[in-house]
VEXMARRO-256508 format. One record per residue (C-alpha): x negated, y negated, z. Coordinates in steps of 0.001 Angstrom, whole numbers. Each point is the difference from the previous one (the first is absolute). Layout:
BEGIN
<atom><px>X</px><py>Y</py><pz>Z</pz></atom>
...
END
This chain:
BEGIN
<atom><px>38886</px><py>-680</py><pz>-12491</pz></atom>
<atom><px>1734</px><py>-3199</py><pz>-1103</pz></atom>
<atom><px>1275</px><py>-2303</py><pz>2747</pz></atom>
<atom><px>2481</px><py>-2828</py><pz>-575</pz></atom>
<atom><px>155</px><py>-2729</py><pz>2645</pz></atom>
<atom><px>2891</px><py>-2454</py><pz>190</pz></atom>
<atom><px>-159</px><py>-2974</py><pz>2393</pz></atom>
<atom><px>3390</px><py>-594</py><pz>1653</pz></atom>
<atom><px>992</px><py>-3072</py><pz>2000</pz></atom>
<atom><px>1807</px><py>542</py><pz>3290</pz></atom>
<atom><px>2876</px><py>-2159</py><pz>-1309</pz></atom>
<atom><px>-14</px><py>665</py><pz>-3721</pz></atom>
<atom><px>2311</px><py>-1993</py><pz>-2218</pz></atom>
<atom><px>2841</px><py>1905</py><pz>-1592</pz></atom>
<atom><px>-1164</px><py>1295</py><pz>-3387</pz></atom>
<atom><px>1676</px><py>-1020</py><pz>-3171</pz></atom>
<atom><px>1135</px><py>3250</py><pz>-1626</pz></atom>
<atom><px>-1038</px><py>1701</py><pz>-2156</pz></atom>
<atom><px>-3489</px><py>236</py><pz>1557</pz></atom>
<atom><px>-2985</px><py>1990</py><pz>-1196</pz></atom>
<atom><px>-3756</px><py>-64</py><pz>515</pz></atom>
<atom><px>-2575</px><py>-235</py><pz>-2772</pz></atom>
<atom><px>-3544</px><py>1255</py><pz>622</pz></atom>
<atom><px>-2852</px><py>-2399</py><pz>-644</pz></atom>
<atom><px>-1837</px><py>507</py><pz>-3259</pz></atom>
<atom><px>478</px><py>-533</py><pz>-3683</pz></atom>
<atom><px>3627</px><py>-772</py><pz>-853</pz></atom>
<atom><px>2040</px><py>2107</py><pz>-2388</pz></atom>
<atom><px>1825</px><py>-1501</py><pz>-2927</pz></atom>
<atom><px>3457</px><py>1097</py><pz>1102</pz></atom>
<atom><px>-383</px><py>-798</py><pz>3698</pz></atom>
<atom><px>2053</px><py>3069</py><pz>851</pz></atom>
<atom><px>-2989</px><py>2274</py><pz>664</pz></atom>
<atom><px>-2630</px><py>-246</py><pz>2729</pz></atom>
<atom><px>-3243</px><py>-1731</py><pz>-904</pz></atom>
<atom><px>-3064</px><py>2086</py><pz>-673</pz></atom>
<atom><px>-3212</px><py>-589</py><pz>2041</pz></atom>
<atom><px>-2530</px><py>-2430</py><pz>-1393</pz></atom>
<atom><px>-2954</px><py>1931</py><pz>1528</pz></atom>
<atom><px>-813</px><py>3737</py><pz>238</pz></atom>
<atom><px>1399</px><py>1633</py><pz>3126</pz></atom>
<atom><px>-3166</px><py>2083</py><pz>555</pz></atom>
<atom><px>-3391</px><py>-1564</py><pz>526</pz></atom>
<atom><px>-1883</px><py>1356</py><pz>-2989</pz></atom>
<atom><px>-3430</px><py>-1132</py><pz>1146</pz></atom>
<atom><px>-1755</px><py>223</py><pz>3338</pz></atom>
<atom><px>-1058</px><py>-3353</py><pz>1414</pz></atom>
<atom><px>-2393</px><py>1596</py><pz>2509</pz></atom>
<atom><px>-3411</px><py>756</py><pz>-1492</pz></atom>
<atom><px>-1363</px><py>2450</py><pz>2589</pz></atom>
<atom><px>-1157</px><py>3276</py><pz>-1546</pz></atom>
<atom><px>2113</px><py>2446</py><pz>2054</pz></atom>
<atom><px>3116</px><py>-2159</py><pz>-355</pz></atom>
<atom><px>-412</px><py>-104</py><pz>-3781</pz></atom>
<atom><px>-516</px><py>3745</py><pz>-275</pz></atom>
<atom><px>2965</px><py>777</py><pz>2193</pz></atom>
<atom><px>2215</px><py>-2525</py><pz>-1774</pz></atom>
<atom><px>-202</px><py>2129</py><pz>-3143</pz></atom>
<atom><px>821</px><py>3252</py><pz>1781</pz></atom>
<atom><px>2852</px><py>-1562</py><pz>1968</pz></atom>
<atom><px>1560</px><py>-1188</py><pz>-3246</pz></atom>
<atom><px>-485</px><py>3375</py><pz>-1682</pz></atom>
<atom><px>1774</px><py>1769</py><pz>2863</pz></atom>
<atom><px>2696</px><py>-2593</py><pz>669</pz></atom>
<atom><px>3267</px><py>1930</py><pz>-536</pz></atom>
<atom><px>1850</px><py>-2996</py><pz>-1453</pz></atom>
<atom><px>-2727</px><py>-993</py><pz>-2436</pz></atom>
<atom><px>-652</px><py>3612</py><pz>-941</pz></atom>
<atom><px>3725</px><py>447</py><pz>-618</pz></atom>
<atom><px>-117</px><py>-2886</py><pz>-2458</pz></atom>
<atom><px>-2917</px><py>1584</py><pz>-1793</pz></atom>
<atom><px>-2400</px><py>-2678</py><pz>1217</pz></atom>
<atom><px>-3608</px><py>1119</py><pz>-10</pz></atom>
<atom><px>-3245</px><py>-1691</py><pz>885</pz></atom>
<atom><px>-2053</px><py>1820</py><pz>-2619</pz></atom>
<atom><px>-223</px><py>-3107</py><pz>-2108</pz></atom>
<atom><px>-1347</px><py>-2030</py><pz>2919</pz></atom>
<atom><px>-2403</px><py>2547</py><pz>1449</pz></atom>
<atom><px>-2941</px><py>-2217</py><pz>-952</pz></atom>
<atom><px>1328</px><py>-2648</py><pz>2400</pz></atom>
<atom><px>35</px><py>2461</py><pz>2850</pz></atom>
<atom><px>-3249</px><py>1681</py><pz>-1100</pz></atom>
<atom><px>1812</px><py>3292</py><pz>243</pz></atom>
<atom><px>-2415</px><py>2897</py><pz>400</pz></atom>
<atom><px>427</px><py>3553</py><pz>1256</pz></atom>
<atom><px>-2192</px><py>3062</py><pz>272</pz></atom>
<atom><px>568</px><py>3015</py><pz>-2199</pz></atom>
<atom><px>1650</px><py>2109</py><pz>2673</pz></atom>
<atom><px>-2711</px><py>2650</py><pz>-198</pz></atom>
<atom><px>-1626</px><py>1345</py><pz>3139</pz></atom>
<atom><px>-3539</px><py>-468</py><pz>-1224</pz></atom>
<atom><px>-2349</px><py>-2820</py><pz>925</pz></atom>
<atom><px>1478</px><py>-3432</py><pz>-627</pz></atom>
<atom><px>-2525</px><py>-2599</py><pz>-1087</pz></atom>
<atom><px>-84</px><py>-3543</py><pz>1276</pz></atom>
<atom><px>1397</px><py>-2623</py><pz>-2343</pz></atom>
<atom><px>-724</px><py>-3734</py><pz>-32</pz></atom>
<atom><px>3171</px><py>-964</py><pz>-1907</pz></atom>
<atom><px>1771</px><py>-1260</py><pz>3097</pz></atom>
<atom><px>-3139</px><py>-1541</py><pz>1516</pz></atom>
<atom><px>-143</px><py>-2448</py><pz>-2895</pz></atom>
<atom><px>3305</px><py>-1464</py><pz>1193</pz></atom>
<atom><px>-1421</px><py>-891</py><pz>3424</pz></atom>
<atom><px>-1806</px><py>-3318</py><pz>-263</pz></atom>
<atom><px>-1869</px><py>663</py><pz>3249</pz></atom>
<atom><px>-785</px><py>3678</py><pz>-585</pz></atom>
<atom><px>-3789</px><py>-429</py><pz>227</pz></atom>
<atom><px>296</px><py>-1636</py><pz>3439</pz></atom>
<atom><px>2263</px><py>2660</py><pz>1523</pz></atom>
<atom><px>-1217</px><py>2523</py><pz>2609</pz></atom>
<atom><px>-1236</px><py>3293</py><pz>-1407</pz></atom>
<atom><px>2962</px><py>2019</py><pz>1300</pz></atom>
<atom><px>2419</px><py>-2352</py><pz>-1772</pz></atom>
<atom><px>-1996</px><py>173</py><pz>-3230</pz></atom>
<atom><px>-95</px><py>3782</py><pz>140</pz></atom>
<atom><px>3753</px><py>170</py><pz>562</pz></atom>
<atom><px>833</px><py>-2261</py><pz>-2950</pz></atom>
<atom><px>-2251</px><py>1998</py><pz>-2324</pz></atom>
<atom><px>1705</px><py>3283</py><pz>965</pz></atom>
<atom><px>3580</px><py>-967</py><pz>886</pz></atom>
<atom><px>1304</px><py>1406</py><pz>-3283</pz></atom>
<atom><px>-1116</px><py>3468</py><pz>1148</pz></atom>
<atom><px>2435</px><py>2043</py><pz>2058</pz></atom>
<atom><px>-598</px><py>3571</py><pz>-1194</pz></atom>
<atom><px>-2962</px><py>1779</py><pz>1572</pz></atom>
<atom><px>-1051</px><py>3638</py><pz>123</pz></atom>
<atom><px>662</px><py>1823</py><pz>3258</pz></atom>
<atom><px>-3150</px><py>1520</py><pz>1491</pz></atom>
<atom><px>1550</px><py>1886</py><pz>2921</pz></atom>
<atom><px>3631</px><py>1103</py><pz>-221</pz></atom>
<atom><px>2472</px><py>1724</py><pz>2322</pz></atom>
<atom><px>2870</px><py>1042</py><pz>-2291</pz></atom>
<atom><px>1419</px><py>2441</py><pz>2577</pz></atom>
<atom><px>-173</px><py>-2268</py><pz>3034</pz></atom>
<atom><px>3761</px><py>-486</py><pz>223</pz></atom>
<atom><px>761</px><py>3686</py><pz>-563</pz></atom>
<atom><px>-2544</px><py>1863</py><pz>2066</pz></atom>
<atom><px>771</px><py>3229</py><pz>1810</pz></atom>
<atom><px>3323</px><py>-1218</py><pz>1382</pz></atom>
<atom><px>1306</px><py>-847</py><pz>-3489</pz></atom>
<atom><px>1975</px><py>-2750</py><pz>1723</pz></atom>
<atom><px>105</px><py>-3610</py><pz>-1107</pz></atom>
<atom><px>-1710</px><py>-2212</py><pz>2608</pz></atom>
<atom><px>2236</px><py>-2292</py><pz>1974</pz></atom>
<atom><px>-2827</px><py>-2532</py><pz>434</pz></atom>
<atom><px>-3108</px><py>-425</py><pz>-2159</pz></atom>
<atom><px>-2790</px><py>-2065</py><pz>1563</pz></atom>
<atom><px>-2022</px><py>-1547</py><pz>-2852</pz></atom>
<atom><px>-3137</px><py>-1545</py><pz>1506</pz></atom>
<atom><px>-2401</px><py>-2217</py><pz>-1910</pz></atom>
<atom><px>-3546</px><py>935</py><pz>886</pz></atom>
<atom><px>-3546</px><py>-112</py><pz>-1394</pz></atom>
<atom><px>-2483</px><py>2788</py><pz>-650</pz></atom>
<atom><px>-2198</px><py>-812</py><pz>2994</pz></atom>
<atom><px>2829</px><py>-266</py><pz>2547</pz></atom>
<atom><px>-216</px><py>3634</py><pz>1129</pz></atom>
<atom><px>515</px><py>-876</py><pz>3671</pz></atom>
<atom><px>3145</px><py>-2011</py><pz>-684</pz></atom>
<atom><px>1573</px><py>2807</py><pz>-1990</pz></atom>
<atom><px>-849</px><py>2673</py><pz>2548</pz></atom>
<atom><px>1282</px><py>-2115</py><pz>2879</pz></atom>
<atom><px>3286</px><py>-474</py><pz>-1882</pz></atom>
<atom><px>282</px><py>3756</py><pz>-648</pz></atom>
<atom><px>-463</px><py>714</py><pz>3700</pz></atom>
<atom><px>2450</px><py>-2667</py><pz>1177</pz></atom>
<atom><px>2855</px><py>-1865</py><pz>-1675</pz></atom>
<atom><px>-571</px><py>1390</py><pz>-3521</pz></atom>
<atom><px>132</px><py>3672</py><pz>948</pz></atom>
<atom><px>1714</px><py>2053</py><pz>-2718</pz></atom>
<atom><px>2646</px><py>2535</py><pz>929</pz></atom>
<atom><px>3381</px><py>202</py><pz>1677</pz></atom>
<atom><px>369</px><py>-2973</py><pz>2336</pz></atom>
<atom><px>2737</px><py>-747</py><pz>2505</pz></atom>
<atom><px>989</px><py>-3545</py><pz>908</pz></atom>
<atom><px>-425</px><py>-1446</py><pz>3486</pz></atom>
<atom><px>3710</px><py>472</py><pz>648</pz></atom>
<atom><px>-185</px><py>3717</py><pz>-808</pz></atom>
<atom><px>2417</px><py>1686</py><pz>-2364</pz></atom>
<atom><px>-883</px><py>1212</py><pz>-3450</pz></atom>
<atom><px>-3570</px><py>458</py><pz>-1225</pz></atom>
<atom><px>-1027</px><py>-1655</py><pz>-3263</pz></atom>
<atom><px>-2695</px><py>947</py><pz>-2505</pz></atom>
<atom><px>-2701</px><py>-2673</py><pz>-201</pz></atom>
<atom><px>-2829</px><py>-32</py><pz>-2542</pz></atom>
<atom><px>-3033</px><py>-2295</py><pz>-176</pz></atom>
<atom><px>-2023</px><py>-908</py><pz>-3082</pz></atom>
<atom><px>-2973</px><py>-2362</py><pz>-304</pz></atom>
<atom><px>-384</px><py>-2278</py><pz>-3029</pz></atom>
<atom><px>-3598</px><py>-551</py><pz>-1143</pz></atom>
<atom><px>-1919</px><py>-1382</py><pz>-2944</pz></atom>
<atom><px>-3708</px><py>357</py><pz>-717</pz></atom>
<atom><px>-2672</px><py>-1881</py><pz>1905</pz></atom>
<atom><px>-900</px><py>-3365</py><pz>-1471</pz></atom>
<atom><px>-3714</px><py>162</py><pz>-750</pz></atom>
<atom><px>-48</px><py>-3725</py><pz>-807</pz></atom>
<atom><px>586</px><py>-913</py><pz>3664</pz></atom>
<atom><px>-3309</px><py>1567</py><pz>990</pz></atom>
<atom><px>-1662</px><py>3391</py><pz>282</pz></atom>
<atom><px>2135</px><py>2803</py><pz>1440</pz></atom>
<atom><px>-1071</px><py>3494</py><pz>1059</pz></atom>
<atom><px>1357</px><py>2768</py><pz>-2200</pz></atom>
<atom><px>3031</px><py>1278</py><pz>1918</pz></atom>
<atom><px>1553</px><py>2009</py><pz>-2819</pz></atom>
<atom><px>-914</px><py>3367</py><pz>1542</pz></atom>
<atom><px>1489</px><py>-991</py><pz>3357</pz></atom>
<atom><px>3145</px><py>-1302</py><pz>-1674</pz></atom>
<atom><px>350</px><py>3226</py><pz>-1982</pz></atom>
<atom><px>-300</px><py>2028</py><pz>3217</pz></atom>
<atom><px>2528</px><py>-2233</py><pz>1744</pz></atom>
<atom><px>2457</px><py>310</py><pz>-2864</pz></atom>
<atom><px>-289</px><py>3792</py><pz>-214</pz></atom>
<atom><px>460</px><py>271</py><pz>3774</pz></atom>
<atom><px>2974</px><py>-2293</py><pz>499</pz></atom>
<atom><px>1487</px><py>-232</py><pz>-3522</pz></atom>
<atom><px>1221</px><py>-3542</py><pz>608</pz></atom>
<atom><px>-2276</px><py>-2153</py><pz>-2194</pz></atom>
<atom><px>1041</px><py>-1843</py><pz>-3157</pz></atom>
<atom><px>-2834</px><py>-1759</py><pz>-1823</pz></atom>
<atom><px>26</px><py>-1996</py><pz>-3249</pz></atom>
<atom><px>-2821</px><py>-1137</py><pz>-2254</pz></atom>
<atom><px>-107</px><py>-3744</py><pz>663</pz></atom>
<atom><px>-2084</px><py>-2185</py><pz>2305</pz></atom>
<atom><px>1246</px><py>-103</py><pz>3592</pz></atom>
<atom><px>141</px><py>-3740</py><pz>643</pz></atom>
<atom><px>2440</px><py>-2204</py><pz>1894</pz></atom>
<atom><px>1499</px><py>-1470</py><pz>-3169</pz></atom>
<atom><px>503</px><py>3520</py><pz>-1409</pz></atom>
<atom><px>2259</px><py>1133</py><pz>2836</pz></atom>
<atom><px>2978</px><py>-806</py><pz>-2220</pz></atom>
<atom><px>-1126</px><py>2795</py><pz>-2319</pz></atom>
<atom><px>400</px><py>2466</py><pz>2854</pz></atom>
<atom><px>3659</px><py>-989</py><pz>269</pz></atom>
<atom><px>651</px><py>297</py><pz>-3727</pz></atom>
<atom><px>-1864</px><py>3294</py><pz>-424</pz></atom>
<atom><px>1541</px><py>1445</py><pz>3168</pz></atom>
<atom><px>3518</px><py>-793</py><pz>-1279</pz></atom>
<atom><px>-863</px><py>1759</py><pz>-3266</pz></atom>
<atom><px>-1316</px><py>3034</py><pz>1890</pz></atom>
<atom><px>3033</px><py>24</py><pz>2274</pz></atom>
<atom><px>2436</px><py>14</py><pz>-2920</pz></atom>
<atom><px>-1675</px><py>3153</py><pz>-1332</pz></atom>
<atom><px>-812</px><py>1987</py><pz>3132</pz></atom>
<atom><px>2107</px><py>-1268</py><pz>2913</pz></atom>
<atom><px>3057</px><py>-1725</py><pz>-1433</pz></atom>
<atom><px>2458</px><py>1398</py><pz>2558</pz></atom>
<atom><px>-1747</px><py>-1256</py><pz>3157</pz></atom>
<atom><px>2402</px><py>-1851</py><pz>2300</pz></atom>
<atom><px>-2281</px><py>-2685</py><pz>1504</pz></atom>
<atom><px>-3442</px><py>-1397</py><pz>-710</pz></atom>
<atom><px>-2307</px><py>-1844</py><pz>2347</pz></atom>
<atom><px>-2711</px><py>-1856</py><pz>-1912</pz></atom>
<atom><px>-2752</px><py>-1463</py><pz>2155</pz></atom>
<atom><px>-3681</px><py>-501</py><pz>698</pz></atom>
<atom><px>-2337</px><py>2373</py><pz>1805</pz></atom>
<atom><px>-597</px><py>-2420</py><pz>2871</pz></atom>
<atom><px>3578</px><py>-172</py><pz>1300</pz></atom>
<atom><px>1657</px><py>2019</py><pz>2744</pz></atom>
<atom><px>3527</px><py>1270</py><pz>-618</pz></atom>
<atom><px>2398</px><py>1436</py><pz>2587</pz></atom>
<atom><px>1218</px><py>2653</py><pz>-2420</pz></atom>
<atom><px>2512</px><py>1577</py><pz>2385</pz></atom>
<atom><px>1591</px><py>-3393</py><pz>673</pz></atom>
<atom><px>90</px><py>-594</py><pz>-3759</pz></atom>
<atom><px>1927</px><py>3266</py><pz>-473</pz></atom>
<atom><px>2475</px><py>-1114</py><pz>2667</pz></atom>
<atom><px>403</px><py>-3302</py><pz>-1826</pz></atom>
<atom><px>906</px><py>1835</py><pz>-3208</pz></atom>
<atom><px>2682</px><py>1927</py><pz>1859</pz></atom>
<atom><px>1623</px><py>-3172</py><pz>1314</pz></atom>
<atom><px>-125</px><py>-2247</py><pz>-3049</pz></atom>
<atom><px>2386</px><py>557</py><pz>-2905</pz></atom>
<atom><px>-2109</px><py>1165</py><pz>-2930</pz></atom>
<atom><px>2671</px><py>1690</py><pz>-2085</pz></atom>
<atom><px>2719</px><py>-1398</py><pz>-2201</pz></atom>
<atom><px>2999</px><py>1510</py><pz>-1719</pz></atom>
<atom><px>-428</px><py>717</py><pz>-3690</pz></atom>
<atom><px>3218</px><py>1447</py><pz>-1361</pz></atom>
<atom><px>828</px><py>2919</py><pz>2259</pz></atom>
<atom><px>-3601</px><py>489</py><pz>1132</pz></atom>
<atom><px>-2325</px><py>-1630</py><pz>2497</pz></atom>
<atom><px>-3297</px><py>-1167</py><pz>-1455</pz></atom>
<atom><px>-3121</px><py>-1569</py><pz>1437</pz></atom>
<atom><px>94</px><py>-3773</py><pz>-197</pz></atom>
<atom><px>-2198</px><py>-1365</py><pz>-2749</pz></atom>
<atom><px>-219</px><py>-3438</py><pz>1626</pz></atom>
<atom><px>-1371</px><py>898</py><pz>3452</pz></atom>
<atom><px>-3387</px><py>-1508</py><pz>896</pz></atom>
<atom><px>-1101</px><py>-1167</py><pz>3444</pz></atom>
<atom><px>-3106</px><py>-1511</py><pz>1566</pz></atom>
<atom><px>-1473</px><py>-3266</py><pz>1244</pz></atom>
<atom><px>1601</px><py>-2313</py><pz>-2553</pz></atom>
<atom><px>-1819</px><py>-3178</py><pz>-980</pz></atom>
<atom><px>2079</px><py>-2558</py><pz>-1890</pz></atom>
<atom><px>-840</px><py>-3280</py><pz>-1763</pz></atom>
<atom><px>-3744</px><py>656</py><pz>148</pz></atom>
<atom><px>-2353</px><py>-1994</py><pz>-2197</pz></atom>
<atom><px>-3133</px><py>1316</py><pz>-1708</pz></atom>
<atom><px>-3282</px><py>-558</py><pz>1800</pz></atom>
<atom><px>-1935</px><py>-2692</py><pz>-1865</pz></atom>
<atom><px>-3273</px><py>272</py><pz>1957</pz></atom>
<atom><px>-2642</px><py>1447</py><pz>-2377</pz></atom>
<atom><px>-2117</px><py>1488</py><pz>2785</pz></atom>
<atom><px>2807</px><py>2135</py><pz>1474</pz></atom>
<atom><px>1003</px><py>3596</py><pz>-679</pz></atom>
<atom><px>3498</px><py>-896</py><pz>-1222</pz></atom>
<atom><px>-971</px><py>-2867</py><pz>-2311</pz></atom>
<atom><px>2274</px><py>-413</py><pz>-3024</pz></atom>
<atom><px>-899</px><py>-2923</py><pz>-2321</pz></atom>
<atom><px>2744</px><py>-2279</py><pz>-1233</pz></atom>
<atom><px>-1050</px><py>721</py><pz>-3561</pz></atom>
<atom><px>1003</px><py>3635</py><pz>576</pz></atom>
<atom><px>3263</px><py>-363</py><pz>1969</pz></atom>
<atom><px>2285</px><py>-2893</py><pz>897</pz></atom>
<atom><px>2966</px><py>-91</py><pz>2337</pz></atom>
<atom><px>898</px><py>1756</py><pz>3235</pz></atom>
<atom><px>-123</px><py>3726</py><pz>564</pz></atom>
<atom><px>3240</px><py>2011</py><pz>121</pz></atom>
<atom><px>945</px><py>1536</py><pz>3345</pz></atom>
<atom><px>-2237</px><py>2983</py><pz>700</pz></atom>
<atom><px>-833</px><py>2402</py><pz>2810</pz></atom>
<atom><px>-3639</px><py>-498</py><pz>883</pz></atom>
<atom><px>-2721</px><py>841</py><pz>2416</pz></atom>
<atom><px>-812</px><py>3626</py><pz>-649</pz></atom>
<atom><px>3293</px><py>1879</py><pz>172</pz></atom>
<atom><px>3400</px><py>209</py><pz>-1695</pz></atom>
<atom><px>2758</px><py>2628</py><pz>-195</pz></atom>
<atom><px>2396</px><py>673</py><pz>-2867</pz></atom>
<atom><px>2127</px><py>2855</py><pz>-1298</pz></atom>
<atom><px>-1135</px><py>2408</py><pz>-2681</pz></atom>
<atom><px>2892</px><py>-1210</py><pz>-2151</pz></atom>
<atom><px>-1357</px><py>-3552</py><pz>128</pz></atom>
<atom><px>-3515</px><py>1266</py><pz>-781</pz></atom>
<atom><px>1276</px><py>1404</py><pz>-3291</pz></atom>
<atom><px>1541</px><py>-3368</py><pz>-851</pz></atom>
<atom><px>-3291</px><py>-1699</py><pz>887</pz></atom>
<atom><px>-1819</px><py>2370</py><pz>-2323</pz></atom>
<atom><px>2287</px><py>-1018</py><pz>-2843</pz></atom>
<atom><px>-37</px><py>-3748</py><pz>583</pz></atom>
<atom><px>-3775</px><py>-130</py><pz>555</pz></atom>
<atom><px>-435</px><py>742</py><pz>-3705</pz></atom>
<atom><px>1072</px><py>-3548</py><pz>-808</pz></atom>
<atom><px>-1394</px><py>-1911</py><pz>2969</pz></atom>
<atom><px>-3516</px><py>-1263</py><pz>-662</pz></atom>
<atom><px>-2575</px><py>1206</py><pz>2499</pz></atom>
<atom><px>-785</px><py>-2395</py><pz>2841</pz></atom>
<atom><px>-3155</px><py>57</py><pz>2149</pz></atom>
<atom><px>1786</px><py>346</py><pz>3370</pz></atom>
<atom><px>1902</px><py>3272</py><pz>385</pz></atom>
<atom><px>2516</px><py>-1196</py><pz>2608</pz></atom>
<atom><px>987</px><py>-2945</py><pz>-2169</pz></atom>
<atom><px>239</px><py>2229</py><pz>-3079</pz></atom>
<atom><px>2507</px><py>2225</py><pz>1792</pz></atom>
<atom><px>2035</px><py>-3133</py><pz>745</pz></atom>
<atom><px>-136</px><py>-991</py><pz>-3676</pz></atom>
<atom><px>1344</px><py>3412</py><pz>-1019</pz></atom>
<atom><px>2751</px><py>-177</py><pz>2644</pz></atom>
<atom><px>971</px><py>-3455</py><pz>-1220</pz></atom>
<atom><px>590</px><py>1322</py><pz>-3517</pz></atom>
<atom><px>2049</px><py>2873</py><pz>1419</pz></atom>
<atom><px>2016</px><py>-2568</py><pz>1994</pz></atom>
<atom><px>-896</px><py>1843</py><pz>3216</pz></atom>
<atom><px>-696</px><py>-1959</py><pz>3182</pz></atom>
<atom><px>-2348</px><py>1552</py><pz>2586</pz></atom>
<atom><px>1331</px><py>316</py><pz>3563</pz></atom>
<atom><px>-2048</px><py>-1409</py><pz>2857</pz></atom>
<atom><px>-623</px><py>2189</py><pz>3042</pz></atom>
<atom><px>-1668</px><py>-1437</py><pz>3101</pz></atom>
<atom><px>-1541</px><py>3390</py><pz>749</pz></atom>
<atom><px>-2514</px><py>-457</py><pz>-2832</pz></atom>
<atom><px>-2709</px><py>-1915</py><pz>1873</pz></atom>
<atom><px>-2313</px><py>-749</py><pz>-2879</pz></atom>
<atom><px>-1714</px><py>-2757</py><pz>1988</pz></atom>
<atom><px>-420</px><py>2218</py><pz>3075</pz></atom>
<atom><px>1253</px><py>-288</py><pz>3563</pz></atom>
<atom><px>-1092</px><py>-2810</py><pz>2308</pz></atom>
<atom><px>-3518</px><py>769</py><pz>1165</pz></atom>
<atom><px>989</px><py>564</py><pz>3630</pz></atom>
<atom><px>2498</px><py>2722</py><pz>-1003</pz></atom>
<atom><px>-2073</px><py>2028</py><pz>-2472</pz></atom>
<atom><px>-1387</px><py>2334</py><pz>2675</pz></atom>
<atom><px>3404</px><py>683</py><pz>1600</pz></atom>
<atom><px>1786</px><py>3023</py><pz>-1504</pz></atom>
<atom><px>3389</px><py>-1224</py><pz>1258</pz></atom>
<atom><px>-316</px><py>-3045</py><pz>-2277</pz></atom>
<atom><px>400</px><py>2316</py><pz>-3024</pz></atom>
<atom><px>3502</px><py>1135</py><pz>963</pz></atom>
<atom><px>1704</px><py>-2072</py><pz>-2734</pz></atom>
<atom><px>-2881</px><py>128</py><pz>-2479</pz></atom>
<atom><px>174</px><py>1921</py><pz>-3273</pz></atom>
<atom><px>-3329</px><py>-1179</py><pz>-1421</pz></atom>
<atom><px>-2954</px><py>-1968</py><pz>1303</pz></atom>
<atom><px>-2984</px><py>-1342</py><pz>-1947</pz></atom>
<atom><px>-3037</px><py>399</py><pz>405</pz></atom>
<atom><px>-1419</px><py>3012</py><pz>1856</pz></atom>
<atom><px>-3345</px><py>1789</py><pz>-279</pz></atom>
<atom><px>-98</px><py>3830</py><pz>-119</pz></atom>
<atom><px>-1049</px><py>98</py><pz>3667</pz></atom>
<atom><px>2845</px><py>-2329</py><pz>988</pz></atom>
<atom><px>2475</px><py>2160</py><pz>-1949</pz></atom>
<atom><px>-1059</px><py>3134</py><pz>1879</pz></atom>
<atom><px>105</px><py>-1741</py><pz>3393</pz></atom>
<atom><px>3383</px><py>-1620</py><pz>-594</pz></atom>
<atom><px>1465</px><py>3248</py><pz>-1335</pz></atom>
<atom><px>-1068</px><py>1900</py><pz>3108</pz></atom>
<atom><px>1426</px><py>-2669</py><pz>2309</pz></atom>
<atom><px>3325</px><py>-124</py><pz>-1846</pz></atom>
<atom><px>282</px><py>3795</py><pz>77</pz></atom>
<atom><px>-466</px><py>-100</py><pz>3763</pz></atom>
<atom><px>2469</px><py>-2841</py><pz>276</pz></atom>
<atom><px>2777</px><py>1919</py><pz>-1761</pz></atom>
<atom><px>-365</px><py>3161</py><pz>2117</pz></atom>
<atom><px>48</px><py>838</py><pz>3694</pz></atom>
<atom><px>2327</px><py>-2373</py><pz>1849</pz></atom>
<atom><px>1887</px><py>-1022</py><pz>-3111</pz></atom>
<atom><px>-450</px><py>-2995</py><pz>-2288</pz></atom>
<atom><px>2017</px><py>-2595</py><pz>1934</pz></atom>
<atom><px>-1471</px><py>858</py><pz>3368</pz></atom>
<atom><px>-3547</px><py>-69</py><pz>-1289</pz></atom>
<atom><px>536</px><py>-3294</py><pz>-1778</pz></atom>
<atom><px>970</px><py>-1532</py><pz>3322</pz></atom>
<atom><px>-2960</px><py>1674</py><pz>1708</pz></atom>
<atom><px>-2502</px><py>-1177</py><pz>-2584</pz></atom>
<atom><px>1304</px><py>-3549</py><pz>-276</pz></atom>
<atom><px>681</px><py>-685</py><pz>3646</pz></atom>
END
């Protein structure tokens, strides 16, 4: 976009005709033509030296529609951006120190940051446990809502509590009644990280769990906090192959509690379709959650979310954080495409925001996503959850207790009457 600003006085003198404006720059010989710029319009070099910024600068230029239309390519400057990608194969991807050499403080970084930098070029991993028929099943009906829950191998209790409560698969009716919708749940796992300490061998239990419930997806990479972004990327790839027609996706952690029926009611009341020609299509720009804007990276080395300045500079884009976000299946397919040219980032919530930013999609904030929990004095009162869609965090026992109380609350005397009874 080119903007031209002209300062005008409130009482301008009458111009002497003929009048014309000449742009600043190098003058032409004839004076009849506009001057040409004395500097390049596009910034050809990145002033910021942080590793992620430099990597992404190259990809942003390669996929800029204007520059690409002019045939501009960054291939000749890939050495400046230390451009490096994996082979795209699903086999084991080896760590590479090429990018580490561009971090002056690499040797002083925490181990999880070092490990991420050495492997951030890898984004294709073999799938160990697959569910290719999850979205077809016996009903052969596309799910209305797919609950994609990030979990770990040892979190058996969390997964079972979710199956018995808010993540129950099947035909679910909203709190307001009406139509029933098909809901499916899938758990996203990687392999246990043996470097964090000794772990009991749970492979047999996981195999039994998977064969019983058929809702486990597991990939062959280490299950660490900084690798949660891989679960997003690999899930989007899986979704595009096996569940591309799903209407809505909830992506969250296995320690949240979701009022699934209220979420279905929310979908029925919010406009999630747009006209495309003579047809109605799912919106490919719908994403909602607890939106965090203008956040800065955590610069405290001893914290979980530490991001060194040598790796990333600037603020984060707006993102939906705290363990739960909802978007349409149509947007998920766009995220799968754009993630191919967005460099991996250690924090999964922020990475989603980075992908949305490049799709020019702004997440919508919803006050019902209580990612920082209710006030302590209200957490034990079921009536306090009336306007809640998600709350974070809850143990498996707390999930089961809260589910039972909410089921009682929504039956018997009716929802409104019981809310008054419970709260007063």
